[in-house]
BAZADREN-400118 format. One record per residue (C-alpha): residue number from 1; residue in three letters; x, y, z. Coordinates in nm, 4 decimals. Layout:
% residues N
<r n="NUM" res="Ala" X="X" Y="Y" Z="Z"/>
...
% end
This chain:
% residues 253
<r n="1" res="Unk" X="2.6216" Y="-18.4905" Z="-3.9668"/>
<r n="2" res="Unk" X="2.2855" Y="-18.5625" Z="-4.1288"/>
<r n="3" res="Unk" X="2.0305" Y="-18.8139" Z="-4.0123"/>
<r n="4" res="Unk" X="1.8646" Y="-19.0546" Z="-4.2597"/>
<r n="5" res="Unk" X="1.5265" Y="-19.2072" Z="-4.3073"/>
<r n="6" res="Unk" X="1.4024" Y="-19.4389" Z="-4.5833"/>
<r n="7" res="Unk" X="1.1119" Y="-19.3440" Z="-4.8107"/>
<r n="8" res="Unk" X="0.8635" Y="-19.6234" Z="-4.8937"/>
<r n="9" res="Unk" X="1.0306" Y="-19.6828" Z="-5.2301"/>
<r n="10" res="Unk" X="1.3652" Y="-19.7365" Z="-5.0711"/>
<r n="11" res="Unk" X="1.5174" Y="-19.3907" Z="-5.1363"/>
<r n="12" res="Unk" X="1.7327" Y="-19.2653" Z="-4.8505"/>
<r n="13" res="Unk" X="1.6448" Y="-18.9132" Z="-4.7347"/>
<r n="14" res="Unk" X="1.8928" Y="-18.6909" Z="-4.5452"/>
<r n="15" res="Unk" X="1.7954" Y="-18.4246" Z="-4.2974"/>
<r n="16" res="Unk" X="1.9338" Y="-18.2384" Z="-4.0012"/>
<r n="17" res="Unk" X="1.7871" Y="-18.0643" Z="-3.6979"/>
<r n="18" res="Unk" X="1.9119" Y="-17.7648" Z="-3.5024"/>
<r n="19" res="Unk" X="1.7982" Y="-17.5466" Z="-3.2148"/>
<r n="20" res="Unk" X="1.5002" Y="-17.5095" Z="-2.9867"/>
<r n="21" res="Unk" X="1.1668" Y="-17.3516" Z="-3.0386"/>
<r n="22" res="Unk" X="0.8798" Y="-17.3906" Z="-3.2967"/>
<r n="23" res="Unk" X="1.0081" Y="-17.6000" Z="-3.5856"/>
<r n="24" res="Unk" X="1.0462" Y="-17.4622" Z="-3.9381"/>
<r n="25" res="Unk" X="1.0860" Y="-17.7237" Z="-4.2073"/>
<r n="26" res="Unk" X="1.3073" Y="-17.6066" Z="-4.4937"/>
<r n="27" res="Unk" X="1.2762" Y="-17.7428" Z="-4.8539"/>
<r n="28" res="Unk" X="1.5465" Y="-17.6258" Z="-5.0875"/>
<r n="29" res="Unk" X="1.5346" Y="-17.5406" Z="-5.4596"/>
<r n="30" res="Unk" X="1.6212" Y="-17.7484" Z="-5.7657"/>
<r n="31" res="Unk" X="1.9855" Y="-17.8472" Z="-5.7910"/>
<r n="32" res="Unk" X="2.0584" Y="-17.7111" Z="-5.4477"/>
<r n="33" res="Unk" X="2.0725" Y="-17.8753" Z="-5.1035"/>
<r n="34" res="Unk" X="1.9937" Y="-17.7946" Z="-4.7459"/>
<r n="35" res="Unk" X="2.3507" Y="-17.6688" Z="-4.6915"/>
<r n="36" res="Unk" X="2.3705" Y="-17.4571" Z="-5.0101"/>
<r n="37" res="Unk" X="2.0189" Y="-17.3127" Z="-5.0002"/>
<r n="38" res="Unk" X="1.9822" Y="-17.2466" Z="-4.6261"/>
<r n="39" res="Unk" X="2.3035" Y="-17.2857" Z="-4.4270"/>
<r n="40" res="Unk" X="2.5427" Y="-17.0982" Z="-4.6513"/>
<r n="41" res="Unk" X="2.2894" Y="-16.8131" Z="-4.6936"/>
<r n="42" res="Unk" X="2.2436" Y="-16.7432" Z="-4.3272"/>
<r n="43" res="Unk" X="1.9063" Y="-16.9004" Z="-4.2672"/>
<r n="44" res="Unk" X="2.0217" Y="-17.1423" Z="-3.9983"/>
<r n="45" res="Unk" X="2.1641" Y="-16.8665" Z="-3.7819"/>
<r n="46" res="Unk" X="1.8845" Y="-16.6175" Z="-3.8566"/>
<r n="47" res="Unk" X="1.6057" Y="-16.8571" Z="-3.7639"/>
<r n="48" res="Unk" X="1.7835" Y="-16.9755" Z="-3.4545"/>
<r n="49" res="Unk" X="1.8337" Y="-16.6199" Z="-3.3399"/>
<r n="50" res="Unk" X="1.4641" Y="-16.5585" Z="-3.3965"/>
<r n="51" res="Unk" X="1.3747" Y="-16.8452" Z="-3.1627"/>
<r n="52" res="Unk" X="1.2879" Y="-17.1144" Z="-3.4069"/>
<r n="53" res="Unk" X="1.4233" Y="-17.4711" Z="-3.4444"/>
<r n="54" res="Unk" X="1.5261" Y="-17.5981" Z="-3.7855"/>
<r n="55" res="Unk" X="1.4447" Y="-17.9115" Z="-3.9735"/>
<r n="56" res="Unk" X="1.6242" Y="-17.9004" Z="-4.3106"/>
<r n="57" res="Unk" X="1.6069" Y="-18.1891" Z="-4.5621"/>
<r n="58" res="Unk" X="1.7780" Y="-18.2800" Z="-4.8798"/>
<r n="59" res="Unk" X="1.5212" Y="-18.3670" Z="-5.1483"/>
<r n="60" res="Unk" X="1.5730" Y="-18.6962" Z="-5.3322"/>
<r n="61" res="Unk" X="1.8304" Y="-18.6466" Z="-5.6077"/>
<r n="62" res="Unk" X="2.0004" Y="-18.3711" Z="-5.4113"/>
<r n="63" res="Unk" X="2.2592" Y="-18.3188" Z="-5.1314"/>
<r n="64" res="Unk" X="2.3194" Y="-18.6181" Z="-4.9104"/>
<r n="65" res="Unk" X="1.9924" Y="-18.7973" Z="-5.0108"/>
<r n="66" res="Unk" X="1.9951" Y="-19.0831" Z="-5.2641"/>
<r n="67" res="Unk" X="2.0014" Y="-18.9939" Z="-5.6271"/>
<r n="68" res="Unk" X="1.7942" Y="-19.2209" Z="-5.8465"/>
<r n="69" res="Unk" X="1.8523" Y="-19.1826" Z="-6.2208"/>
<r n="70" res="Unk" X="1.4984" Y="-19.2648" Z="-6.3342"/>
<r n="71" res="Unk" X="1.2300" Y="-18.9949" Z="-6.3815"/>
<r n="72" res="Unk" X="0.9764" Y="-19.2341" Z="-6.2328"/>
<r n="73" res="Unk" X="1.1479" Y="-19.1887" Z="-5.8932"/>
<r n="74" res="Unk" X="1.0617" Y="-18.8187" Z="-5.8839"/>
<r n="75" res="Unk" X="0.7584" Y="-18.5838" Z="-5.9177"/>
<r n="76" res="Unk" X="0.6413" Y="-18.3248" Z="-5.6691"/>
<r n="77" res="Unk" X="0.3688" Y="-18.5414" Z="-5.5145"/>
<r n="78" res="Unk" X="0.6243" Y="-18.8115" Z="-5.4362"/>
<r n="79" res="Unk" X="0.8656" Y="-18.5434" Z="-5.2966"/>
<r n="80" res="Unk" X="0.5878" Y="-18.3936" Z="-5.0863"/>
<r n="81" res="Unk" X="0.5279" Y="-18.7431" Z="-4.9391"/>
<r n="82" res="Unk" X="0.9022" Y="-18.7488" Z="-4.8619"/>
<r n="83" res="Unk" X="0.8473" Y="-18.4427" Z="-4.6441"/>
<r n="84" res="Unk" X="0.5903" Y="-18.6317" Z="-4.4353"/>
<r n="85" res="Unk" X="0.8356" Y="-18.9246" Z="-4.4012"/>
<r n="86" res="Unk" X="1.0972" Y="-18.6860" Z="-4.2554"/>
<r n="87" res="Unk" X="0.8411" Y="-18.5250" Z="-4.0298"/>
<r n="88" res="Unk" X="0.7311" Y="-18.8627" Z="-3.8998"/>
<r n="89" res="Unk" X="1.0937" Y="-18.9605" Z="-3.8306"/>
<r n="90" res="Unk" X="1.1248" Y="-18.6472" Z="-3.6194"/>
<r n="91" res="Unk" X="0.7941" Y="-18.6990" Z="-3.4379"/>
<r n="92" res="Unk" X="0.6362" Y="-18.3881" Z="-3.5836"/>
<r n="93" res="Unk" X="0.2637" Y="-18.3850" Z="-3.6677"/>
<r n="94" res="Unk" X="0.2638" Y="-18.0353" Z="-3.8138"/>
<r n="95" res="Unk" X="0.5197" Y="-17.7616" Z="-3.8819"/>
<r n="96" res="Unk" X="0.5817" Y="-17.4227" Z="-4.0334"/>
<r n="97" res="Unk" X="0.7071" Y="-17.4836" Z="-4.3919"/>
<r n="98" res="Unk" X="0.9382" Y="-17.2800" Z="-4.6038"/>
<r n="99" res="Unk" X="1.0199" Y="-17.3768" Z="-4.9615"/>
<r n="100" res="Unk" X="1.2366" Y="-17.2026" Z="-5.2152"/>
<r n="101" res="Unk" X="1.1674" Y="-17.2361" Z="-5.5913"/>
<r n="102" res="Unk" X="1.1235" Y="-17.6180" Z="-5.6412"/>
<r n="103" res="Unk" X="1.0827" Y="-17.6358" Z="-5.2614"/>
<r n="104" res="Unk" X="0.7916" Y="-17.3985" Z="-5.2892"/>
<r n="105" res="Unk" X="0.6285" Y="-17.6241" Z="-5.5545"/>
<r n="106" res="Unk" X="0.6690" Y="-17.9149" Z="-5.3170"/>
<r n="107" res="Unk" X="0.5331" Y="-17.7085" Z="-5.0276"/>
<r n="108" res="Unk" X="0.2169" Y="-17.6301" Z="-5.2227"/>
<r n="109" res="Unk" X="0.1730" Y="-17.9957" Z="-5.3066"/>
<r n="110" res="Unk" X="0.2250" Y="-18.0837" Z="-4.9399"/>
<r n="111" res="Unk" X="-0.0410" Y="-17.8343" Z="-4.8348"/>
<r n="112" res="Unk" X="-0.2849" Y="-17.9584" Z="-5.1002"/>
<r n="113" res="Unk" X="-0.2410" Y="-18.3262" Z="-5.0065"/>
<r n="114" res="Unk" X="-0.1728" Y="-18.2986" Z="-4.6291"/>
<r n="115" res="Unk" X="-0.3241" Y="-17.9687" Z="-4.5043"/>
<r n="116" res="Unk" X="-0.3108" Y="-18.0841" Z="-4.1380"/>
<r n="117" res="Unk" X="0.0655" Y="-18.1128" Z="-4.1648"/>
<r n="118" res="Unk" X="0.1186" Y="-17.7440" Z="-4.2359"/>
<r n="119" res="Unk" X="0.0660" Y="-17.4603" Z="-3.9887"/>
<r n="120" res="Unk" X="0.1751" Y="-17.1856" Z="-4.2297"/>
<r n="121" res="Unk" X="0.3430" Y="-17.2060" Z="-4.5673"/>
<r n="122" res="Unk" X="0.6014" Y="-16.9531" Z="-4.7011"/>
<r n="123" res="Unk" X="0.7110" Y="-16.9934" Z="-5.0636"/>
<r n="124" res="Unk" X="0.9950" Y="-16.7892" Z="-5.2077"/>
<r n="125" res="Unk" X="1.1203" Y="-16.7927" Z="-5.5680"/>
<r n="126" res="Unk" X="0.7671" Y="-16.8865" Z="-5.6805"/>
<r n="127" res="Unk" X="0.5278" Y="-16.6365" Z="-5.8328"/>
<r n="128" res="Unk" X="0.3024" Y="-16.5479" Z="-6.1215"/>
<r n="129" res="Unk" X="0.4827" Y="-16.7846" Z="-6.3573"/>
<r n="130" res="Unk" X="0.3645" Y="-17.0769" Z="-6.1456"/>
<r n="131" res="Unk" X="0.0169" Y="-17.0041" Z="-6.2777"/>
<r n="132" res="Unk" X="0.1275" Y="-17.0559" Z="-6.6352"/>
<r n="133" res="Unk" X="0.2747" Y="-17.3609" Z="-6.8093"/>
<r n="134" res="Unk" X="0.6177" Y="-17.1913" Z="-6.8239"/>
<r n="135" res="Unk" X="0.9000" Y="-17.3893" Z="-6.6728"/>
<r n="136" res="Unk" X="0.6631" Y="-17.6704" Z="-6.5727"/>
<r n="137" res="Unk" X="0.5565" Y="-17.7489" Z="-6.9291"/>
<r n="138" res="Unk" X="0.6854" Y="-18.0740" Z="-7.0829"/>
<r n="139" res="Unk" X="0.8759" Y="-17.8777" Z="-7.3480"/>
<r n="140" res="Unk" X="1.0477" Y="-17.6499" Z="-7.1009"/>
<r n="141" res="Unk" X="1.1346" Y="-17.9436" Z="-6.8758"/>
<r n="142" res="Unk" X="1.2808" Y="-18.1352" Z="-7.1657"/>
<r n="143" res="Unk" X="1.4900" Y="-17.8441" Z="-7.2796"/>
<r n="144" res="Unk" X="1.6407" Y="-17.8011" Z="-6.9349"/>
<r n="145" res="Unk" X="1.6950" Y="-18.1762" Z="-6.8848"/>
<r n="146" res="Unk" X="1.8652" Y="-18.2085" Z="-7.2183"/>
<r n="147" res="Unk" X="2.0933" Y="-17.9133" Z="-7.1251"/>
<r n="148" res="Unk" X="2.1895" Y="-18.0875" Z="-6.7999"/>
<r n="149" res="Unk" X="2.2959" Y="-18.3953" Z="-6.9982"/>
<r n="150" res="Unk" X="2.4728" Y="-18.2223" Z="-7.2841"/>
<r n="151" res="Unk" X="2.8322" Y="-18.3460" Z="-7.3284"/>
<r n="152" res="Unk" X="2.9558" Y="-17.9924" Z="-7.4050"/>
<r n="153" res="Unk" X="2.7764" Y="-17.7133" Z="-7.2246"/>
<r n="154" res="Unk" X="2.9096" Y="-17.4639" Z="-7.4770"/>
<r n="155" res="Unk" X="2.6511" Y="-17.6079" Z="-7.7219"/>
<r n="156" res="Unk" X="2.3608" Y="-17.4903" Z="-7.5002"/>
<r n="157" res="Unk" X="2.2045" Y="-17.1831" Z="-7.6596"/>
<r n="158" res="Unk" X="1.9152" Y="-17.1115" Z="-7.4280"/>
<r n="159" res="Unk" X="2.0251" Y="-16.8679" Z="-7.1554"/>
<r n="160" res="Unk" X="1.8157" Y="-17.0163" Z="-6.8756"/>
<r n="161" res="Unk" X="1.9296" Y="-17.3661" Z="-6.9704"/>
<r n="162" res="Unk" X="2.2911" Y="-17.2478" Z="-6.9532"/>
<r n="163" res="Unk" X="2.2271" Y="-17.1156" Z="-6.6018"/>
<r n="164" res="Unk" X="2.0733" Y="-17.4445" Z="-6.4837"/>
<r n="165" res="Unk" X="2.3654" Y="-17.6376" Z="-6.6356"/>
<r n="166" res="Unk" X="2.6232" Y="-17.4154" Z="-6.4713"/>
<r n="167" res="Unk" X="2.4539" Y="-17.4629" Z="-6.1349"/>
<r n="168" res="Unk" X="2.4353" Y="-17.8391" Z="-6.1831"/>
<r n="169" res="Unk" X="2.8097" Y="-17.8558" Z="-6.2740"/>
<r n="170" res="Unk" X="2.9047" Y="-17.7544" Z="-5.9219"/>
<r n="171" res="Unk" X="3.0978" Y="-18.0158" Z="-5.7242"/>
<r n="172" res="Unk" X="2.8995" Y="-18.2984" Z="-5.5618"/>
<r n="173" res="Unk" X="2.5969" Y="-18.2719" Z="-5.7905"/>
<r n="174" res="Unk" X="2.4619" Y="-18.5560" Z="-6.0037"/>
<r n="175" res="Unk" X="2.3490" Y="-18.4189" Z="-6.3406"/>
<r n="176" res="Unk" X="2.1839" Y="-18.7454" Z="-6.4384"/>
<r n="177" res="Unk" X="1.9701" Y="-18.7477" Z="-6.1278"/>
<r n="178" res="Unk" X="1.8912" Y="-18.3774" Z="-6.1673"/>
<r n="179" res="Unk" X="1.7848" Y="-18.4328" Z="-6.5278"/>
<r n="180" res="Unk" X="1.5523" Y="-18.7167" Z="-6.4165"/>
<r n="181" res="Unk" X="1.4074" Y="-18.4862" Z="-6.1515"/>
<r n="182" res="Unk" X="1.3536" Y="-18.2118" Z="-6.4047"/>
<r n="183" res="Unk" X="1.1765" Y="-18.4393" Z="-6.6541"/>
<r n="184" res="Unk" X="0.9403" Y="-18.5535" Z="-6.3741"/>
<r n="185" res="Unk" X="0.8539" Y="-18.1995" Z="-6.2582"/>
<r n="186" res="Unk" X="0.4775" Y="-18.1839" Z="-6.1899"/>
<r n="187" res="Unk" X="0.2490" Y="-17.9346" Z="-6.3558"/>
<r n="188" res="Unk" X="0.1228" Y="-17.6434" Z="-6.1498"/>
<r n="189" res="Unk" X="-0.1826" Y="-17.7007" Z="-5.9259"/>
<r n="190" res="Unk" X="-0.5071" Y="-17.5724" Z="-6.0641"/>
<r n="191" res="Unk" X="-0.6562" Y="-17.2372" Z="-5.9639"/>
<r n="192" res="Unk" X="-0.9442" Y="-17.4262" Z="-5.8048"/>
<r n="193" res="Unk" X="-0.7065" Y="-17.6227" Z="-5.5842"/>
<r n="194" res="Unk" X="-0.5037" Y="-17.3128" Z="-5.4881"/>
<r n="195" res="Unk" X="-0.8163" Y="-17.1223" Z="-5.4046"/>
<r n="196" res="Unk" X="-0.9265" Y="-17.3925" Z="-5.1598"/>
<r n="197" res="Unk" X="-0.6149" Y="-17.3708" Z="-4.9462"/>
<r n="198" res="Unk" X="-0.7150" Y="-17.2244" Z="-4.6124"/>
<r n="199" res="Unk" X="-0.3805" Y="-17.1919" Z="-4.4288"/>
<r n="200" res="Unk" X="-0.1870" Y="-16.8622" Z="-4.4247"/>
<r n="201" res="Unk" X="0.0514" Y="-16.8474" Z="-4.7194"/>
<r n="202" res="Unk" X="0.3346" Y="-16.5963" Z="-4.7843"/>
<r n="203" res="Unk" X="0.4767" Y="-16.5463" Z="-5.1318"/>
<r n="204" res="Unk" X="0.8111" Y="-16.3549" Z="-5.1392"/>
<r n="205" res="Unk" X="1.0147" Y="-16.2877" Z="-5.4495"/>
<r n="206" res="Unk" X="1.2839" Y="-16.0601" Z="-5.5803"/>
<r n="207" res="Unk" X="1.1627" Y="-15.7733" Z="-5.8018"/>
<r n="208" res="Unk" X="1.4043" Y="-15.8897" Z="-6.0761"/>
<r n="209" res="Unk" X="1.3081" Y="-16.2590" Z="-6.0557"/>
<r n="210" res="Unk" X="1.2081" Y="-16.3387" Z="-6.4149"/>
<r n="211" res="Unk" X="1.2080" Y="-16.7124" Z="-6.3369"/>
<r n="212" res="Unk" X="0.9331" Y="-16.6868" Z="-6.0683"/>
<r n="213" res="Unk" X="0.7523" Y="-16.3740" Z="-6.1784"/>
<r n="214" res="Unk" X="0.5740" Y="-16.1321" Z="-5.9507"/>
<r n="215" res="Unk" X="0.4594" Y="-16.2437" Z="-5.6059"/>
<r n="216" res="Unk" X="0.1184" Y="-16.0701" Z="-5.5994"/>
<r n="217" res="Unk" X="-0.0731" Y="-16.2693" Z="-5.8611"/>
<r n="218" res="Unk" X="0.0080" Y="-16.6008" Z="-5.6897"/>
<r n="219" res="Unk" X="-0.0673" Y="-16.4663" Z="-5.3397"/>
<r n="220" res="Unk" X="-0.4068" Y="-16.3347" Z="-5.4611"/>
<r n="221" res="Unk" X="-0.5169" Y="-16.6888" Z="-5.5506"/>
<r n="222" res="Unk" X="-0.5152" Y="-16.7964" Z="-5.1847"/>
<r n="223" res="Unk" X="-0.7844" Y="-16.7342" Z="-4.9256"/>
<r n="224" res="Unk" X="-0.5241" Y="-16.6074" Z="-4.6794"/>
<r n="225" res="Unk" X="-0.2285" Y="-16.5025" Z="-4.8927"/>
<r n="226" res="Unk" X="0.0126" Y="-16.2190" Z="-4.8757"/>
<r n="227" res="Unk" X="0.2947" Y="-16.0962" Z="-5.0966"/>
<r n="228" res="Unk" X="0.6338" Y="-15.9391" Z="-5.0259"/>
<r n="229" res="Unk" X="0.8716" Y="-15.8089" Z="-5.3003"/>
<r n="230" res="Unk" X="1.2453" Y="-15.7818" Z="-5.2341"/>
<r n="231" res="Unk" X="1.3626" Y="-15.4912" Z="-5.4452"/>
<r n="232" res="Unk" X="1.6684" Y="-15.5371" Z="-5.6632"/>
<r n="233" res="Unk" X="1.6960" Y="-15.9108" Z="-5.6214"/>
<r n="234" res="Unk" X="1.6617" Y="-16.1962" Z="-5.8707"/>
<r n="235" res="Unk" X="1.5944" Y="-16.5673" Z="-5.8480"/>
<r n="236" res="Unk" X="1.9445" Y="-16.6499" Z="-5.7308"/>
<r n="237" res="Unk" X="2.0092" Y="-16.3511" Z="-5.5013"/>
<r n="238" res="Unk" X="1.6756" Y="-16.3163" Z="-5.3170"/>
<r n="239" res="Unk" X="1.7240" Y="-16.6308" Z="-5.1053"/>
<r n="240" res="Unk" X="2.0295" Y="-16.4853" Z="-4.9196"/>
<r n="241" res="Unk" X="1.8883" Y="-16.1393" Z="-4.8757"/>
<r n="242" res="Unk" X="1.8245" Y="-16.0552" Z="-4.5048"/>
<r n="243" res="Unk" X="1.5004" Y="-15.8825" Z="-4.6117"/>
<r n="244" res="Unk" X="1.3678" Y="-16.2198" Z="-4.7396"/>
<r n="245" res="Unk" X="1.4500" Y="-16.3753" Z="-4.4064"/>
<r n="246" res="Unk" X="1.2939" Y="-16.0930" Z="-4.2104"/>
<r n="247" res="Unk" X="0.9742" Y="-16.1206" Z="-4.4120"/>
<r n="248" res="Unk" X="0.9494" Y="-16.4968" Z="-4.3458"/>
<r n="249" res="Unk" X="1.0276" Y="-16.4640" Z="-3.9746"/>
<r n="250" res="Unk" X="0.7682" Y="-16.1909" Z="-3.9331"/>
<r n="251" res="Unk" X="0.5116" Y="-16.4113" Z="-4.1131"/>
<r n="252" res="Unk" X="0.5831" Y="-16.7184" Z="-3.9013"/>
<r n="253" res="Unk" X="0.5696" Y="-16.5205" Z="-3.5798"/>
% end
């Protein structure tokens, strides 16, 4: 069963803890949850076997956390602050952080705003496209949010928007909350901000991940960045690949 803590704006945040050892905080991707992104893909067991403890949270709008329907309740800076609220509830001053896709965006915001909270940061499902307007542009966000709210998903013509809608149609998900979260997605951090980050950062992506793009260009923006490519995997399949898990575990060790 999850534990809960209240964010300053009254949003309830769900999280769970498992195991013993150095803690790794897990931040899932858009439309997912701690269970879908991490537990069902083998991360809980793999990290525990490697000697780490797990702190996995549900971002606002997702999983067992509260699901506001207003875009003003979201944004990656606010969601990075939620991470610090969960950490404080667990008595953790600093942790190893792993974020996937949107979770990687949040992890980067966390490192930029609260560098002392992060020992090392691993981002997966985030790459060269983060450095462009791409999916974080207002137009792209609006397209995806509109697709999430369309009455008939057969009317959605954009292939990526159709994928997002199909994912959001899974049981237990709130498409109105997810659309609000998508509309509030923050722009990418500037190259200047990224280049000032001093902590070790791993970027790991599938070679077929057209959503994130290649890992190397993003890793090269950091003072202490490294890149790993998982051959033959795309944005949806890289997260569950044991090679992704091995790369992260090796990095955190």
